C-alpha positions in Angstrom: -27.2 -1.8 -41.4 -24.8 -0.1 -39.1 -21.8 2.0 -41.7 -18.7 0.6 -40.8 -16.7 3.0 -42.8 -16.5 5.7 -40.8 -13.8 5.8 -38.8 -13.7 4.7 -35.3 -13.7 7.9 -32.7 -11.5 5.0 -30.6 -9.0 4.4 -32.9 -4.9 5.4 -32.5 -6.2 9.0 -33.2 -9.2 9.4 -31.2 -6.7 8.2 -28.2 -3.9 10.1 -28.7 -5.9 13.0 -28.5 -7.7 11.9 -25.5 -3.5 11.9 -24.0 -2.2 15.3 -25.6 -2.6 17.8 -22.5 -5.1 20.1 -23.2 -5.3 23.1 -22.6 -9.2 23.5 -21.4 -10.0 22.3 -17.2 -13.0 21.1 -18.1 -11.7 18.2 -20.6 -12.4 14.8 -19.1 -9.2 13.5 -19.0 -7.4 16.3 -17.5 -9.6 16.6 -15.1 -8.9 13.1 -14.1 -5.5 13.6 -14.3 -5.4 16.4 -12.0 -7.6 14.2 -9.5 -5.0 11.7 -9.7 -2.5 12.9 -9.0 -4.3 15.1 -6.1 -5.2 11.6 -5.0 -1.3 11.4 -5.2 -0.1 14.1 -3.4 -2.9 14.0 0.0 -1.7 10.4 0.3 2.3 10.8 0.1 1.3 13.6 2.6 -0.9 11.1 4.3 1.3 8.3 4.8 4.4 10.8 6.3 1.4 11.9 9.1 1.2 8.7 10.1 3.1 6.3 12.7 5.5 4.3 10.2 3.9 1.4 11.8 0.3 2.3 10.3 1.1 3.9 7.1 1.5 1.1 4.8 -2.0 0.2 5.6 -3.8 3.4 5.0 -4.1 4.7 1.6 -6.2 7.8 0.1 -8.7 6.7 -2.2 -10.8 9.4 -2.6 -11.5 12.9 -1.5 -14.1 15.1 -2.4 -16.9 17.5 -0.9 -14.3 17.9 1.4 -14.1 14.9 2.6 -11.0 12.2 2.3 -11.9 8.5 2.7 -9.1 6.6 3.8 -8.9 2.7 2.7 -7.3 0.5 5.6 -6.6 -2.6 4.9 -7.8 -4.5 8.7 -11.0 -3.3 10.3 -8.4 -2.8 13.3 -6.2 0.5 11.5 -9.8 1.4 10.2 -10.3 2.1 14.0 -6.8 3.7 14.8 -7.9 6.1 12.5 -10.9 7.3 13.2 -9.8 7.6 16.6 -6.2 10.0 15.1 -8.4 11.8 12.8 -8.9 15.6 14.0 -5.0 15.5 14.7 -4.7 14.8 11.1 -7.2 16.9 10.5 -5.0 19.6 12.6 -1.8 18.0 10.6 -3.6 18.4 7.3 -4.9 21.9 7.8 -0.7 22.7 9.8 0.6 22.1 6.2 -1.4 24.5 4.1 -4.0 22.1 3.2 -7.2 23.5 4.4 -10.0 21.4 2.2 -10.2 18.4 3.7 -12.8 19.8 6.8 -13.8 15.2 7.6 -12.5 11.9 7.4 -13.7 8.9 7.0 -12.1 5.5 7.0 -13.1 2.1 5.5 -12.1 -1.6 5.7 -10.9 -2.4 1.6 -7.6 -3.6 -0.3 -4.1 -1.0 0.2 -3.1 -0.9 -3.0 0.8 0.2 -1.8 4.4 -1.9 -2.0 5.1 -2.9 1.3 8.3 -2.5 1.9 9.0 -4.8 4.7 12.3 -6.2 5.4 12.0 -10.4 6.2 14.4 -10.0 9.7 16.3 -12.8 10.7 15.7 -14.6 14.1 18.3 -17.5 15.1 16.7 -19.9 17.3 17.9 -20.3 21.0 20.9 -22.6 22.2 17.8 -25.1 23.5 15.8 -25.0 20.2 19.2 -26.9 18.5 19.8 -28.6 20.3 16.7 -30.6 20.4 16.4 -29.9 16.8 19.7 -31.9 16.6 18.8 -35.0 19.0 15.3 -35.6 17.6 18.2 -35.4 14.3 19.5 -38.1 15.5 16.7 -40.1 17.9 14.8 -40.1 14.1 17.3 -41.8 12.0 15.2 -39.9 8.5 18.5 -38.9 6.1 16.2 -35.8 5.1 15.8 -34.3 8.5 19.8 -35.1 9.7 19.8 -32.9 6.6 18.0 -30.2 7.6 19.7 -29.8 10.8 23.5 -29.5 9.2 21.8 -26.8 6.8 21.3 -25.0 10.4 24.2 -25.9 12.0 26.1 -24.7 8.8 24.3 -21.6 8.5 24.8 -20.8 12.3 28.3 -21.5 11.8 28.4 -19.4 8.7 27.9 -16.4 10.7 
């Protein structure tokens, strides 16, 4: 039978001990944190190097053995990164990052918040006239109400 009287290694004391900054660089948790910070730093560098239309769809996923793995949300973005991989390597070297010799890509979800702002677009005048005719001809009160809201928003500008 198992002895349950012993204190668990994974209790609050054990976790707090793991979270304390250690001086030993071989400490497992310290290595994980250091690696996560390195990935974040490389990801910020990558985002600054990429075109602003491409950067939201690409993210550094791993860095090991002088090889940088970049996740791209769609195959078309992965192909674009592959096509510019040599200029990217040159940019990393110019930025003082000499440890990156290869860039690999894969299609995988990108875990980056999207900062895209929806832009309002106006309907052309001909479309508004057509909607108005449709609303009156249909005789449906909900369609007429929707048309009236469109006109009210347009006039509010």
